[in-house]
Structures are given as structure tokens and as C-alpha cells.
Backbone as XML, in Angstrom:
<?xml version="1.0"?>
<chain id="A" units="angstrom">
  <residue number="1" name="MET">
    <atom name="N" x="0.938" y="-26.331" z="17.113"/>
    <atom name="CA" x="0.180" y="-26.338" z="15.888"/>
    <atom name="C" x="0.178" y="-27.757" z="15.316"/>
  </residue>
  <residue number="2" name="ILE">
    <atom name="N" x="-0.908" y="-28.123" z="14.693"/>
    <atom name="CA" x="-1.119" y="-29.486" z="14.211"/>
    <atom name="C" x="-0.931" y="-29.552" z="12.705"/>
  </residue>
  <residue number="3" name="LYS">
    <atom name="N" x="-0.275" y="-30.605" z="12.258"/>
    <atom name="CA" x="-0.202" y="-30.908" z="10.831"/>
    <atom name="C" x="-1.292" y="-31.940" z="10.562"/>
  </residue>
  <residue number="4" name="ILE">
    <atom name="N" x="-2.264" y="-31.580" z="9.756"/>
    <atom name="CA" x="-3.420" y="-32.438" z="9.509"/>
    <atom name="C" x="-2.996" y="-33.657" z="8.695"/>
  </residue>
  <residue number="5" name="ASN">
    <atom name="N" x="-3.352" y="-34.826" z="9.189"/>
    <atom name="CA" x="-3.095" y="-36.073" z="8.485"/>
    <atom name="C" x="-4.338" y="-36.374" z="7.647"/>
  </residue>
  <residue number="6" name="TRP">
    <atom name="N" x="-4.251" y="-36.104" z="6.359"/>
    <atom name="CA" x="-5.414" y="-36.231" z="5.479"/>
    <atom name="C" x="-5.821" y="-37.685" z="5.268"/>
  </residue>
  <residue number="7" name="ASN">
    <atom name="N" x="-4.894" y="-38.619" z="5.370"/>
    <atom name="CA" x="-5.262" y="-40.034" z="5.270"/>
    <atom name="C" x="-6.119" y="-40.449" z="6.458"/>
  </residue>
  <residue number="8" name="GLU">
    <atom name="N" x="-5.763" y="-39.960" z="7.646"/>
    <atom name="CA" x="-6.586" y="-40.238" z="8.828"/>
    <atom name="C" x="-7.952" y="-39.558" z="8.709"/>
  </residue>
  <residue number="9" name="PHE">
    <atom name="N" x="-7.972" y="-38.362" z="8.125"/>
    <atom name="CA" x="-9.250" y="-37.670" z="7.918"/>
    <atom name="C" x="-10.149" y="-38.491" z="6.998"/>
  </residue>
  <residue number="10" name="LYS">
    <atom name="N" x="-9.582" y="-39.043" z="5.920"/>
    <atom name="CA" x="-10.376" y="-39.857" z="4.990"/>
    <atom name="C" x="-10.956" y="-41.072" z="5.705"/>
  </residue>
  <residue number="11" name="ALA">
    <atom name="N" x="-10.169" y="-41.699" z="6.572"/>
    <atom name="CA" x="-10.665" y="-42.843" z="7.341"/>
    <atom name="C" x="-11.771" y="-42.404" z="8.294"/>
  </residue>
  <residue number="12" name="PHE">
    <atom name="N" x="-11.588" y="-41.255" z="8.952"/>
    <atom name="CA" x="-12.598" y="-40.697" z="9.855"/>
    <atom name="C" x="-13.890" y="-40.416" z="9.087"/>
  </residue>
  <residue number="13" name="LYS">
    <atom name="N" x="-13.731" y="-39.860" z="7.905"/>
    <atom name="CA" x="-14.882" y="-39.510" z="7.063"/>
    <atom name="C" x="-15.665" y="-40.762" z="6.661"/>
  </residue>
  <residue number="14" name="LYS">
    <atom name="N" x="-14.952" y="-41.832" z="6.330"/>
    <atom name="CA" x="-15.615" y="-43.084" z="5.950"/>
    <atom name="C" x="-16.432" y="-43.648" z="7.100"/>
  </residue>
  <residue number="15" name="GLU">
    <atom name="N" x="-15.972" y="-43.450" z="8.322"/>
    <atom name="CA" x="-16.649" y="-43.997" z="9.497"/>
    <atom name="C" x="-17.786" y="-43.111" z="9.997"/>
  </residue>
  <residue number="16" name="SER">
    <atom name="N" x="-17.876" y="-41.895" z="9.481"/>
    <atom name="CA" x="-18.901" y="-40.951" z="9.949"/>
    <atom name="C" x="-20.268" y="-41.292" z="9.370"/>
  </residue>
  <residue number="17" name="ASP">
    <atom name="N" x="-21.306" y="-40.989" z="10.139"/>
    <atom name="CA" x="-22.685" y="-41.222" z="9.702"/>
    <atom name="C" x="-23.115" y="-40.158" z="8.701"/>
  </residue>
  <residue number="18" name="ASN">
    <atom name="N" x="-23.925" y="-40.557" z="7.740"/>
    <atom name="CA" x="-24.519" y="-39.649" z="6.748"/>
    <atom name="C" x="-23.488" y="-38.730" z="6.111"/>
  </residue>
  <residue number="19" name="VAL">
    <atom name="N" x="-22.333" y="-39.285" z="5.780"/>
    <atom name="CA" x="-21.234" y="-38.471" z="5.271"/>
    <atom name="C" x="-21.609" y="-37.757" z="3.970"/>
  </residue>
  <residue number="20" name="HIS">
    <atom name="N" x="-22.454" y="-38.357" z="3.145"/>
    <atom name="CA" x="-22.817" y="-37.733" z="1.873"/>
    <atom name="C" x="-23.672" y="-36.483" z="2.065"/>
  </residue>
  <residue number="21" name="LYS">
    <atom name="N" x="-24.272" y="-36.329" z="3.216"/>
    <atom name="CA" x="-25.108" y="-35.157" z="3.499"/>
    <atom name="C" x="-24.358" y="-34.098" z="4.302"/>
  </residue>
  <residue number="22" name="ARG">
    <atom name="N" x="-23.118" y="-34.396" z="4.659"/>
    <atom name="CA" x="-22.393" y="-33.522" z="5.576"/>
    <atom name="C" x="-21.335" y="-32.716" z="4.856"/>
  </residue>
  <residue number="23" name="ASP">
    <atom name="N" x="-21.058" y="-31.569" z="5.384"/>
    <atom name="CA" x="-20.065" y="-30.647" z="4.859"/>
    <atom name="C" x="-18.661" y="-31.093" z="5.261"/>
  </residue>
  <residue number="24" name="ASN">
    <atom name="N" x="-17.734" y="-31.134" z="4.297"/>
    <atom name="CA" x="-16.361" y="-31.553" z="4.594"/>
    <atom name="C" x="-15.698" y="-30.672" z="5.649"/>
  </residue>
  <residue number="25" name="PHE">
    <atom name="N" x="-16.008" y="-29.390" z="5.646"/>
    <atom name="CA" x="-15.413" y="-28.480" z="6.626"/>
    <atom name="C" x="-15.879" y="-28.834" z="8.034"/>
  </residue>
  <residue number="26" name="GLY">
    <atom name="N" x="-17.164" y="-29.104" z="8.187"/>
    <atom name="CA" x="-17.692" y="-29.518" z="9.485"/>
    <atom name="C" x="-17.087" y="-30.829" z="9.940"/>
  </residue>
  <residue number="27" name="LEU">
    <atom name="N" x="-16.934" y="-31.759" z="8.999"/>
    <atom name="CA" x="-16.294" y="-33.034" z="9.330"/>
    <atom name="C" x="-14.839" y="-32.824" z="9.737"/>
  </residue>
  <residue number="28" name="LEU">
    <atom name="N" x="-14.157" y="-31.915" z="9.059"/>
    <atom name="CA" x="-12.765" y="-31.630" z="9.400"/>
    <atom name="C" x="-12.653" y="-31.071" z="10.816"/>
  </residue>
  <residue number="29" name="ILE">
    <atom name="N" x="-13.556" y="-30.182" z="11.175"/>
    <atom name="CA" x="-13.542" y="-29.617" z="12.530"/>
    <atom name="C" x="-13.796" y="-30.722" z="13.561"/>
  </residue>
  <residue number="30" name="GLU">
    <atom name="N" x="-14.770" y="-31.598" z="13.273"/>
    <atom name="CA" x="-15.037" y="-32.716" z="14.184"/>
    <atom name="C" x="-13.820" y="-33.639" z="14.283"/>
  </residue>
  <residue number="31" name="PHE">
    <atom name="N" x="-13.162" y="-33.864" z="13.150"/>
    <atom name="CA" x="-11.965" y="-34.703" z="13.124"/>
    <atom name="C" x="-10.858" y="-34.105" z="13.983"/>
  </residue>
  <residue number="32" name="LEU">
    <atom name="N" x="-10.630" y="-32.809" z="13.866"/>
    <atom name="CA" x="-9.580" y="-32.166" z="14.658"/>
    <atom name="C" x="-9.870" y="-32.283" z="16.149"/>
  </residue>
  <residue number="33" name="ARG">
    <atom name="N" x="-11.128" y="-32.193" z="16.499"/>
    <atom name="CA" x="-11.499" y="-32.336" z="17.912"/>
    <atom name="C" x="-11.328" y="-33.782" z="18.375"/>
  </residue>
  <residue number="34" name="ALA">
    <atom name="N" x="-11.778" y="-34.744" z="17.558"/>
    <atom name="CA" x="-11.752" y="-36.148" z="17.958"/>
    <atom name="C" x="-10.348" y="-36.759" z="17.872"/>
  </residue>
  <residue number="35" name="PHE">
    <atom name="N" x="-9.652" y="-36.510" z="16.784"/>
    <atom name="CA" x="-8.375" y="-37.172" z="16.531"/>
    <atom name="C" x="-7.218" y="-36.493" z="17.257"/>
  </residue>
  <residue number="36" name="TYR">
    <atom name="N" x="-7.233" y="-35.172" z="17.283"/>
    <atom name="CA" x="-6.130" y="-34.425" z="17.883"/>
    <atom name="C" x="-6.477" y="-33.801" z="19.236"/>
  </residue>
  <residue number="37" name="GLY">
    <atom name="N" x="-7.738" y="-33.847" z="19.620"/>
    <atom name="CA" x="-8.143" y="-33.285" z="20.901"/>
    <atom name="C" x="-8.147" y="-31.767" z="20.936"/>
  </residue>
  <residue number="38" name="VAL">
    <atom name="N" x="-8.346" y="-31.128" z="19.782"/>
    <atom name="CA" x="-8.348" y="-29.664" z="19.714"/>
    <atom name="C" x="-9.654" y="-29.147" z="20.306"/>
  </residue>
  <residue number="39" name="THR">
    <atom name="N" x="-9.537" y="-28.373" z="21.381"/>
    <atom name="CA" x="-10.729" y="-27.784" z="22.005"/>
    <atom name="C" x="-10.644" y="-26.271" z="22.085"/>
  </residue>
  <residue number="40" name="ASP">
    <atom name="N" x="-9.487" y="-25.717" z="21.832"/>
    <atom name="CA" x="-9.321" y="-24.268" z="21.873"/>
    <atom name="C" x="-9.532" y="-23.707" z="20.473"/>
  </residue>
  <residue number="41" name="VAL">
    <atom name="N" x="-10.430" y="-22.744" z="20.345"/>
    <atom name="CA" x="-10.769" y="-22.202" z="19.030"/>
    <atom name="C" x="-9.577" y="-21.519" z="18.373"/>
  </residue>
  <residue number="42" name="HIS">
    <atom name="N" x="-8.666" y="-20.969" z="19.170"/>
    <atom name="CA" x="-7.461" y="-20.360" z="18.606"/>
    <atom name="C" x="-6.554" y="-21.432" z="17.986"/>
  </residue>
  <residue number="43" name="ASP">
    <atom name="N" x="-6.395" y="-22.560" z="18.690"/>
    <atom name="CA" x="-5.614" y="-23.674" z="18.146"/>
    <atom name="C" x="-6.277" y="-24.233" z="16.895"/>
  </residue>
  <residue number="44" name="LEU">
    <atom name="N" x="-7.587" y="-24.326" z="16.926"/>
    <atom name="CA" x="-8.339" y="-24.813" z="15.772"/>
    <atom name="C" x="-8.095" y="-23.918" z="14.563"/>
  </residue>
  <residue number="45" name="TYR">
    <atom name="N" x="-8.270" y="-22.623" z="14.742"/>
    <atom name="CA" x="-8.083" y="-21.682" z="13.638"/>
    <atom name="C" x="-6.646" y="-21.734" z="13.121"/>
  </residue>
  <residue number="46" name="ASN">
    <atom name="N" x="-5.667" y="-21.720" z="14.006"/>
    <atom name="CA" x="-4.262" y="-21.741" z="13.582"/>
    <atom name="C" x="-3.923" y="-23.019" z="12.828"/>
  </residue>
  <residue number="47" name="SER">
    <atom name="N" x="-4.466" y="-24.138" z="13.264"/>
    <atom name="CA" x="-4.221" y="-25.399" z="12.569"/>
    <atom name="C" x="-4.835" y="-25.384" z="11.178"/>
  </residue>
  <residue number="48" name="LEU">
    <atom name="N" x="-6.043" y="-24.864" z="11.071"/>
    <atom name="CA" x="-6.703" y="-24.766" z="9.769"/>
    <atom name="C" x="-5.960" y="-23.788" z="8.859"/>
  </residue>
  <residue number="49" name="LYS">
    <atom name="N" x="-5.552" y="-22.677" z="9.410"/>
    <atom name="CA" x="-4.872" y="-21.635" z="8.639"/>
    <atom name="C" x="-3.505" y="-22.102" z="8.142"/>
  </residue>
  <residue number="50" name="ASN">
    <atom name="N" x="-2.895" y="-23.041" z="8.842"/>
    <atom name="CA" x="-1.553" y="-23.501" z="8.526"/>
    <atom name="C" x="-1.525" y="-24.612" z="7.468"/>
  </residue>
  <residue number="51" name="ASP">
    <atom name="N" x="-2.669" y="-25.067" z="7.016"/>
    <atom name="CA" x="-2.762" y="-26.148" z="6.042"/>
    <atom name="C" x="-3.386" y="-25.608" z="4.755"/>
  </residue>
  <residue number="52" name="ASP">
    <atom name="N" x="-2.774" y="-25.906" z="3.626"/>
    <atom name="CA" x="-3.227" y="-25.342" z="2.351"/>
    <atom name="C" x="-4.683" y="-25.691" z="2.022"/>
  </residue>
  <residue number="53" name="LEU">
    <atom name="N" x="-5.051" y="-26.949" z="2.150"/>
    <atom name="CA" x="-6.403" y="-27.371" z="1.800"/>
    <atom name="C" x="-7.441" y="-26.780" z="2.751"/>
  </residue>
  <residue number="54" name="SER">
    <atom name="N" x="-7.171" y="-26.846" z="4.035"/>
    <atom name="CA" x="-8.146" y="-26.295" z="4.987"/>
    <atom name="C" x="-8.185" y="-24.764" z="4.913"/>
  </residue>
  <residue number="55" name="GLN">
    <atom name="N" x="-7.075" y="-24.152" z="4.505"/>
    <atom name="CA" x="-7.089" y="-22.701" z="4.305"/>
    <atom name="C" x="-8.052" y="-22.329" z="3.178"/>
  </residue>
  <residue number="56" name="MET">
    <atom name="N" x="-8.102" y="-23.160" z="2.130"/>
    <atom name="CA" x="-9.071" y="-22.917" z="1.054"/>
    <atom name="C" x="-10.500" y="-23.052" z="1.573"/>
  </residue>
  <residue number="57" name="MET">
    <atom name="N" x="-10.713" y="-23.990" z="2.492"/>
    <atom name="CA" x="-12.036" y="-24.153" z="3.092"/>
    <atom name="C" x="-12.417" y="-22.919" z="3.896"/>
  </residue>
  <residue number="58" name="LEU">
    <atom name="N" x="-11.448" y="-22.365" z="4.632"/>
    <atom name="CA" x="-11.696" y="-21.129" z="5.393"/>
    <atom name="C" x="-12.054" y="-19.990" z="4.444"/>
  </residue>
  <residue number="59" name="GLU">
    <atom name="N" x="-11.283" y="-19.840" z="3.382"/>
    <atom name="CA" x="-11.513" y="-18.757" z="2.426"/>
    <atom name="C" x="-12.878" y="-18.880" z="1.771"/>
  </residue>
  <residue number="60" name="LYS">
    <atom name="N" x="-13.282" y="-20.109" z="1.431"/>
    <atom name="CA" x="-14.588" y="-20.341" z="0.807"/>
    <atom name="C" x="-15.722" y="-19.844" z="1.705"/>
  </residue>
  <residue number="61" name="ARG">
    <atom name="N" x="-15.512" y="-19.926" z="3.011"/>
    <atom name="CA" x="-16.539" y="-19.518" z="3.976"/>
    <atom name="C" x="-16.283" y="-18.118" z="4.540"/>
  </residue>
  <residue number="62" name="ASN">
    <atom name="N" x="-15.313" y="-17.421" z="3.969"/>
    <atom name="CA" x="-14.939" y="-16.073" z="4.414"/>
    <atom name="C" x="-14.578" y="-16.026" z="5.892"/>
  </residue>
  <residue number="63" name="ILE">
    <atom name="N" x="-13.921" y="-17.058" z="6.375"/>
    <atom name="CA" x="-13.456" y="-17.104" z="7.759"/>
    <atom name="C" x="-12.017" y="-16.620" z="7.757"/>
  </residue>
  <residue number="64" name="THR">
    <atom name="N" x="-11.834" y="-15.404" z="8.259"/>
    <atom name="CA" x="-10.514" y="-14.767" z="8.207"/>
    <atom name="C" x="-9.922" y="-14.495" z="9.588"/>
  </residue>
  <residue number="65" name="SER">
    <atom name="N" x="-10.620" y="-14.921" z="10.634"/>
    <atom name="CA" x="-10.120" y="-14.683" z="11.983"/>
    <atom name="C" x="-10.757" y="-15.676" z="12.959"/>
  </residue>
  <residue number="66" name="VAL">
    <atom name="N" x="-10.193" y="-15.713" z="14.146"/>
    <atom name="CA" x="-10.732" y="-16.566" z="15.210"/>
    <atom name="C" x="-12.164" y="-16.144" z="15.548"/>
  </residue>
  <residue number="67" name="VAL">
    <atom name="N" x="-12.413" y="-14.854" z="15.582"/>
    <atom name="CA" x="-13.740" y="-14.339" z="15.920"/>
    <atom name="C" x="-14.781" y="-14.830" z="14.913"/>
  </residue>
  <residue number="68" name="ILE">
    <atom name="N" x="-14.434" y="-14.786" z="13.645"/>
    <atom name="CA" x="-15.375" y="-15.239" z="12.616"/>
    <atom name="C" x="-15.576" y="-16.751" z="12.703"/>
  </residue>
  <residue number="69" name="LEU">
    <atom name="N" x="-14.516" y="-17.489" z="13.024"/>
    <atom name="CA" x="-14.654" y="-18.938" z="13.219"/>
    <atom name="C" x="-15.570" y="-19.225" z="14.400"/>
  </residue>
  <residue number="70" name="GLU">
    <atom name="N" x="-15.443" y="-18.472" z="15.478"/>
    <atom name="CA" x="-16.341" y="-18.638" z="16.630"/>
    <atom name="C" x="-17.789" y="-18.423" z="16.207"/>
  </residue>
  <residue number="71" name="LYS">
    <atom name="N" x="-18.032" y="-17.388" z="15.426"/>
    <atom name="CA" x="-19.400" y="-17.123" z="14.936"/>
    <atom name="C" x="-19.887" y="-18.262" z="14.070"/>
  </residue>
  <residue number="72" name="TYR">
    <atom name="N" x="-19.005" y="-18.790" z="13.218"/>
    <atom name="CA" x="-19.371" y="-19.927" z="12.366"/>
    <atom name="C" x="-19.761" y="-21.131" z="13.222"/>
  </residue>
  <residue number="73" name="LEU">
    <atom name="N" x="-18.975" y="-21.416" z="14.257"/>
    <atom name="CA" x="-19.270" y="-22.548" z="15.134"/>
    <atom name="C" x="-20.612" y="-22.367" z="15.838"/>
  </residue>
  <residue number="74" name="LYS">
    <atom name="N" x="-20.905" y="-21.144" z="16.233"/>
    <atom name="CA" x="-22.172" y="-20.876" z="16.918"/>
    <atom name="C" x="-23.360" y="-21.015" z="15.978"/>
  </residue>
  <residue number="75" name="LYS">
    <atom name="N" x="-23.185" y="-20.613" z="14.707"/>
    <atom name="CA" x="-24.270" y="-20.697" z="13.730"/>
    <atom name="C" x="-24.464" y="-22.103" z="13.188"/>
  </residue>
  <residue number="76" name="SER">
    <atom name="N" x="-23.397" y="-22.861" z="13.117"/>
    <atom name="CA" x="-23.460" y="-24.178" z="12.492"/>
    <atom name="C" x="-24.056" y="-25.197" z="13.448"/>
  </residue>
  <residue number="77" name="SER">
    <atom name="N" x="-24.210" y="-26.380" z="12.933"/>
    <atom name="CA" x="-24.719" y="-27.465" z="13.772"/>
    <atom name="C" x="-23.629" y="-28.011" z="14.682"/>
  </residue>
  <residue number="78" name="LEU">
    <atom name="N" x="-22.408" y="-27.533" z="14.503"/>
    <atom name="CA" x="-21.321" y="-27.950" z="15.393"/>
    <atom name="C" x="-21.546" y="-27.318" z="16.750"/>
  </residue>
  <residue number="79" name="ASN">
    <atom name="N" x="-21.247" y="-28.029" z="17.783"/>
    <atom name="CA" x="-21.504" y="-27.531" z="19.130"/>
    <atom name="C" x="-20.345" y="-26.655" z="19.590"/>
  </residue>
  <residue number="80" name="GLU">
    <atom name="N" x="-20.553" y="-25.354" z="19.617"/>
    <atom name="CA" x="-19.499" y="-24.452" z="20.035"/>
    <atom name="C" x="-19.103" y="-24.636" z="21.492"/>
  </residue>
  <residue number="81" name="ASN">
    <atom name="N" x="-19.953" y="-25.310" z="22.272"/>
    <atom name="CA" x="-19.605" y="-25.568" z="23.673"/>
    <atom name="C" x="-18.478" y="-26.578" z="23.803"/>
  </residue>
  <residue number="82" name="ASP">
    <atom name="N" x="-18.145" y="-27.259" z="22.696"/>
    <atom name="CA" x="-17.045" y="-28.210" z="22.704"/>
    <atom name="C" x="-15.705" y="-27.520" z="22.572"/>
  </residue>
  <residue number="83" name="TYR">
    <atom name="N" x="-15.717" y="-26.206" z="22.373"/>
    <atom name="CA" x="-14.491" y="-25.445" z="22.158"/>
    <atom name="C" x="-14.362" y="-24.355" z="23.203"/>
  </residue>
  <residue number="84" name="ASP">
    <atom name="N" x="-13.141" y="-24.095" z="23.614"/>
    <atom name="CA" x="-12.862" y="-23.021" z="24.554"/>
    <atom name="C" x="-12.744" y="-21.729" z="23.767"/>
  </residue>
  <residue number="85" name="CYS">
    <atom name="N" x="-13.764" y="-20.899" z="23.861"/>
    <atom name="CA" x="-13.789" y="-19.632" z="23.119"/>
    <atom name="C" x="-13.345" y="-18.487" z="24.008"/>
  </residue>
</chain>
């Protein structure tokens, strides 16, 4: 399980394109994939669930399980093919 480094996330966010138009949750998912190499959706969900701030992001989107996170990834502009579902 990963402990999210929020200072590194802020640096990642500053370097991202069109950050003002992008959702922080989507950026966080991209950050976890890029910075920590998270490709398994179960690892992704557990890492998000284990952090207070990202847990609030999950709750805001009614993501309460790995299955719902998979559906979110498929619906969003994030490429679900980047994750092992």
C-alpha cells in the first residue's frame, strides 16, 4: 500500500497541462500511476482508501469499491487500459 506524498502531487500538478481545467481526482490517479507505478486497480483503490484526503475524493464520487472505481475509470477520460482490472 502506498502513502501518498502530497508535496510530490502538488509538483506533479504544477507540471501538468491545462491543470485549471482538470479534475484533481483524475490528476491524482494519473500521479499514482506515473509516480508510484500503480497499474493494478485494486492497489489503486486501496491506496486511495487508505488516505484521508483521497478517501474524501472517493466519497464525493460515490466510489465505494474496486468495481465502482473500474466503472469510473472506464467512463472517465482516464484510460482504463493503463490499469490491470
